[in-house]
N, CA, C and O of each residue as an XYZ file, in Angstrom:
296
protein
N      -5.067     23.863      6.401
C      -6.283     23.282      6.716
C      -7.002     23.989      7.807
O      -6.436     24.106      8.894
N      -8.186     24.468      7.626
C      -8.948     25.166      8.592
C      -9.603     24.102      9.468
O     -10.231     23.186      8.937
N      -9.474     24.195     10.834
C      -9.793     23.215     11.698
C     -11.187     23.712     12.346
O     -11.255     23.837     13.569
N     -12.166     23.962     11.620
C     -13.460     24.449     12.074
C     -14.554     23.492     12.419
O     -15.668     23.871     12.778
N     -14.201     22.235     12.300
C     -15.187     21.185     12.745
C     -14.451     20.107     13.557
O     -13.222     20.048     13.548
N     -15.173     19.305     14.217
C     -14.642     18.199     14.951
C     -14.061     17.188     13.996
O     -13.022     16.590     14.274
N     -14.697     16.997     12.911
C     -14.165     16.057     11.819
C     -12.723     16.424     11.354
O     -11.838     15.571     11.288
N     -12.541     17.662     11.053
C     -11.364     18.282     10.530
C     -10.332     18.081     11.612
O      -9.217     17.655     11.307
N     -10.639     18.360     12.834
C      -9.657     18.199     13.961
C      -9.247     16.835     14.195
O      -8.086     16.568     14.504
N     -10.221     15.885     14.051
C      -9.807     14.476     14.136
C      -8.840     14.105     12.993
O      -7.788     13.510     13.228
N      -9.193     14.445     11.831
C      -8.271     14.039     10.759
C      -6.852     14.735     10.918
O      -5.794     14.132     10.738
N      -6.942     15.964     11.246
C      -5.605     16.740     11.456
C      -4.684     16.053     12.452
O      -3.488     15.887     12.211
N      -5.306     15.634     13.641
C      -4.587     15.017     14.692
C      -4.103     13.658     14.257
O      -2.974     13.282     14.572
N      -4.912     12.913     13.548
C      -4.464     11.655     12.998
C      -3.258     11.723     12.050
O      -2.326     10.921     12.124
N      -3.323     12.704     11.171
C      -2.310     12.791     10.164
C      -0.981     13.412     10.847
O       0.108     12.982     10.465
N      -1.034     14.332     11.769
C      -0.059     14.861     12.529
C       0.781     13.744     13.239
O       2.010     13.792     13.282
N       0.044     12.745     13.790
C       0.605     11.584     14.511
C       1.079     10.517     13.509
O       1.746      9.568     13.922
N       0.778     10.630     12.275
C       1.293      9.674     11.269
C       0.480      8.433     11.296
O       1.037      7.397     10.936
N      -0.736      8.394     11.667
C      -1.644      7.256     11.771
C      -2.561      7.156     10.705
O      -3.041      8.157     10.174
N      -2.863      5.868     10.322
C      -3.994      5.724      9.267
C      -5.349      5.497      9.928
O      -5.396      5.179     11.116
N      -6.477      5.653      9.183
C      -7.751      5.371      9.891
C      -7.792      3.930     10.505
O      -8.262      3.783     11.633
N      -7.331      2.906      9.819
C      -7.370      1.562     10.400
C      -6.623      1.521     11.726
O      -7.072      0.904     12.692
N      -5.478      2.189     11.753
C      -4.776      2.149     13.058
C      -5.408      2.798     14.187
O      -5.345      2.307     15.314
N      -6.028      3.908     13.929
C      -6.774      4.704     14.833
C      -7.937      3.802     15.367
O      -8.134      3.705     16.578
N      -8.612      3.221     14.554
C      -9.837      2.425     14.691
C      -9.405      1.205     15.608
O     -10.049      0.897     16.611
N      -8.279      0.541     15.193
C      -7.635     -0.495     16.022
C      -7.405     -0.108     17.406
O      -7.779     -0.826     18.333
N      -6.785      1.033     17.589
C      -6.366      1.593     18.842
C      -7.601      1.847     19.737
O      -7.495      1.780     20.962
N      -8.747      2.133     19.143
C      -9.975      2.410     19.862
C     -10.723      1.114     20.163
O     -11.707      1.107     20.903
N     -10.239      0.013     19.574
C     -10.991     -1.230     19.693
C     -12.167     -1.502     18.706
O     -13.006     -2.374     18.934
N     -12.184     -0.764     17.675
C     -13.193     -0.895     16.596
C     -12.715     -1.870     15.683
O     -11.513     -2.073     15.509
N     -13.785     -2.591     14.988
C     -13.437     -3.570     13.991
C     -13.184     -3.018     12.645
O     -12.567     -3.685     11.815
N     -13.623     -1.847     12.388
C     -13.380     -1.256     11.046
C     -13.248      0.310     11.192
O     -13.579      0.850     12.247
N     -12.807      0.968     10.226
C     -12.575      2.435     10.354
C     -13.739      3.201      9.725
O     -13.578      4.397      9.483
N     -14.940      2.582      9.434
C     -15.966      3.271      8.838
C     -16.569      4.366      9.696
O     -17.018      5.366      9.135
N     -16.611      4.250     11.017
C     -17.118      5.365     11.875
C     -16.117      6.472     11.839
O     -16.521      7.631     11.738
N     -14.867      6.211     11.912
C     -13.831      7.215     11.875
C     -13.949      7.971     10.669
O     -13.919      9.200     10.724
N     -14.090      7.310      9.488
C     -14.156      7.913      8.209
C     -15.323      8.928      8.241
O     -15.209     10.071      7.799
N     -16.465      8.426      8.801
C     -17.659      9.364      8.917
C     -17.459     10.525      9.778
O     -17.935     11.618      9.472
N     -16.752     10.334     10.878
C     -16.402     11.420     11.686
C     -15.537     12.485     10.973
O     -15.772     13.693     10.977
N     -14.512     11.872     10.364
C     -13.527     12.860      9.632
C     -14.233     13.668      8.589
O     -13.880     14.836      8.423
N     -15.215     13.144      7.860
C     -15.976     13.783      6.819
C     -17.139     14.569      7.354
O     -17.896     15.153      6.579
N     -17.304     14.603      8.665
C     -18.439     15.308      9.376
C     -19.861     14.788      8.881
O     -20.855     15.515      8.872
N     -19.861     13.457      8.469
C     -21.232     12.971      8.111
C     -21.918     12.566      9.486
O     -23.139     12.431      9.568
N     -21.100     12.391     10.506
C     -21.783     12.211     11.882
C     -20.600     12.564     12.913
O     -19.409     12.635     12.611
N     -21.138     12.766     14.154
C     -20.072     13.179     15.076
C     -19.970     11.927     16.149
O     -20.905     11.144     16.311
N     -18.817     11.844     16.805
C     -18.590     10.770     17.685
C     -19.430     11.192     18.908
O     -19.603     12.362     19.249
N     -19.962     10.046     19.564
C     -20.700     10.328     20.792
C     -19.920     10.778     21.875
O     -18.698     10.645     21.796
N     -20.483     11.344     22.983
C     -19.722     12.067     24.117
C     -18.927     10.959     24.849
O     -17.881     11.272     25.417
N     -19.335      9.782     24.863
C     -18.608      8.648     25.582
C     -17.357      8.237     24.828
O     -16.420      7.697     25.416
N     -17.340      8.484     23.565
C     -16.129      8.104     22.757
C     -15.081      9.072     22.666
O     -13.916      8.700     22.528
N     -15.406     10.347     22.735
C     -14.544     11.527     22.589
C     -13.239     11.400     23.624
O     -12.094     11.533     23.192
N     -13.482     11.164     24.848
C     -12.187     11.050     25.838
C     -11.190      9.936     25.277
O      -9.975     10.136     25.275
N     -11.729      8.815     24.827
C     -10.925      7.760     24.465
C     -10.265      8.164     23.078
O      -9.092      7.844     22.886
N     -10.933      8.815     22.157
C     -10.388      9.274     20.927
C      -9.346     10.302     21.142
O      -8.294     10.275     20.502
N      -9.637     11.298     22.116
C      -8.593     12.204     22.510
C      -7.279     11.692     23.032
O      -6.203     12.237     22.785
N      -7.436     10.539     23.816
C      -6.202      9.937     24.397
C      -5.419      9.304     23.193
O      -4.196      9.436     23.130
N      -6.120      8.620     22.241
C      -5.437      7.971     21.109
C      -4.798      9.112     20.356
O      -3.642      8.953     19.964
N      -5.435     10.260     20.109
C      -4.820     11.289     19.266
C      -3.982     12.310     20.007
O      -3.574     13.339     19.468
N      -3.734     11.969     21.318
C      -2.796     12.826     22.114
C      -3.161     14.249     22.193
O      -2.303     15.120     22.051
N      -4.571     14.557     22.445
C      -4.982     15.933     22.602
C      -6.121     15.925     23.641
O      -6.410     14.874     24.214
N      -6.722     16.986     23.874
C      -7.783     17.033     24.891
C      -9.207     16.847     24.276
O      -9.358     17.140     23.090
N     -10.188     16.410     24.955
C     -11.424     16.358     24.448
C     -12.033     17.805     24.048
O     -12.853     17.968     23.145
N     -11.498     18.829     24.871
C     -11.966     20.102     24.520
C     -11.469     20.555     23.153
O     -12.174     21.248     22.420
N     -10.273     20.161     22.830
C      -9.633     20.561     21.521
C     -10.500     19.922     20.403
O     -10.824     20.570     19.407
N     -10.857     18.664     20.593
C     -11.598     17.966     19.613
C     -12.944     18.578     19.429
O     -13.366     18.758     18.287
N     -13.683     18.928     20.528
C     -14.935     19.444     20.436
C     -14.890     20.931     19.935
O     -15.659     21.338     19.064
N     -13.986     21.680     20.512
C     -14.154     23.156     20.248
C     -12.856     23.875     19.645
O     -12.859     25.047     19.269
N     -11.768     23.039     19.601
C     -10.483     23.650     19.076
C      -9.689     24.361     20.230
O      -8.645     24.979     20.021
N     -10.259     24.223     21.435
C      -9.582     24.886     22.649
C      -8.662     23.782     23.336
O      -8.943     22.593     23.182
N      -7.619     24.153     24.054
C      -6.825     23.253     24.807
C      -5.829     22.670     24.152
O      -5.515     23.167     23.070
N      -5.185     21.629     24.583
C      -4.005     20.959     24.084
C      -4.403     20.160     22.802
O      -5.279     19.296     22.758
N      -3.626     20.583     21.773
C      -3.800     19.830     20.531
C      -2.596     19.018     20.294
O      -1.564     19.305     20.899
N      -2.632     17.994     19.439
C      -1.489     17.154     19.132
C      -0.352     17.939     18.497
O      -0.519     18.923     17.775
N       0.890     17.379     18.853
C       2.037     18.152     18.345
C       2.974     17.081     17.536
O       4.016     17.455     16.999
């Protein structure tokens, strides 16, 4: 999987961690996974205030989510 968009990196990190979209949404305090689905398919991007929390849930850095640089999930 080429990780050339923030959406692809979000999906990659979620899958590597063995999490479902509903699980990640719940960990972020969201009521549904529709936003996460939209982020993963690059229909829209998460706002700057959400990315640090998303990075924490996905065990990576905000820089990796934004640009593919820095610590990625293992």
